C-alpha positions, 0 to 999 in steps of 0.5 A: 694960835696963841693960847690966850687968843679966845677969838671964838669964846662963846661960839659953837662949832661942828667939825665934820671929820675931826677924829684921828691925828690929821687936819680935822683933829688939829682943827678941833683942838684949835677951835677948843683952844680958841674958846668954842664949844665943839661937836666932832663928827667921824666915821669911827666912834672912838676917834670922835669920842677921843677928839671930843674928850680932848676938846673938853679937857680944854674947858669947853663943851664937846660932843662926839658924833658918829656917822658916814658923810656919804649918807645925807641923813647922817650929815643932816643929823650931825648938824641938827644934833650939834645945834641941839647939844651945844645950844646952837651953831655958829661955825661949820668946818668940813674936813673929810676929803682927799683921794689917796685914802679912798681910790687909787691915783690913776689916769682919767681914762682908767677911772671907773664911775664908782671911783669918780662918784666916791671921790665926789661923795667925800669931797663935795657932795657931803659938803653941799649937804652940810652947808645946806643944813647949816644954812637952815640953822643959821637963818633960823637963829638969825645971827649968821654963821661961818663955814670953813671947808678944807680944799686943795691946790688941786682945785686950782691946777691939774694933777695927773691921776687926780681928775675927779679930786681936782674937779671936786675941789674946784667945785668946793671953791665955787660953792663958797663963792655962791654962798658968799653971793647969796647969804652975805646979807644974812651974816653968813660967810663961807671960805675954803682952805686950799691946802698944799702938801700937809704932813698927815698920817695918810700922806706919810703912809702914801709916801707922796714924795719929796717936798724939796720943790716947795719954796719953804722946803717942807710940807705943812703941819696940820696945826698950821692949817688949823690956825688958819681955820680958826682965823676964817671961823672967827671975827678976825676975818669978818670981811672975808667971804667966798675966798680960797685961802691958799696954805701951801708954803709958797707952792702955788706962787712957784708953779708949775708943779712938778709932774710925776712920770706916767 
């Protein structure tokens, strides 16, 4: 996103999962560069504060928030404190998710109830809580708002060893469609970023394999996802809602995906 493109000037955004060096941090940076004040929520207080400080260095108001997305009380607090400290809320971005950082990749018949529940907690349940809390703020303010959730190609195509993750991400896309159907006339939009392989620190640590099968021949960069997040959060996408925008270097167009050996 060009530095001069202040498409979110005067807006106020909450990023749930903006710490570290991954997609959330890149989105926080891009929102600030686009002119939005930013609240950053993360489990690690140092990561939240570092991301908030980086946003502040871009010349916008920022605040770091700490809590656990598995706690409904914490998620509600993120939304209400962001609205209070930023003077309102216009944009919600949910980022926290994935499987590799939380549970092993294993066949469905070997997946435990605890693993299934944890994957749903960090990929779908907290998003529903955050969206519900943000909707209440948006409706009270009376000027609408935008929601962007980071999803995955796995929500479109089965992936061995990731049944819970795929089901949760498919649910995320359905949630966006429901929000679009129910709240568009209130000025609220929700869209999903369906990401293919992205070169985050977690993905690199997991050594998830070669990206040669991707038509572009490489995994995506976090900054490329962040630019699309800004687009979906901004008036540039004012007539787009309930959609899953694929960011995958052409992977879904190629299909079928290569399956790892069992």
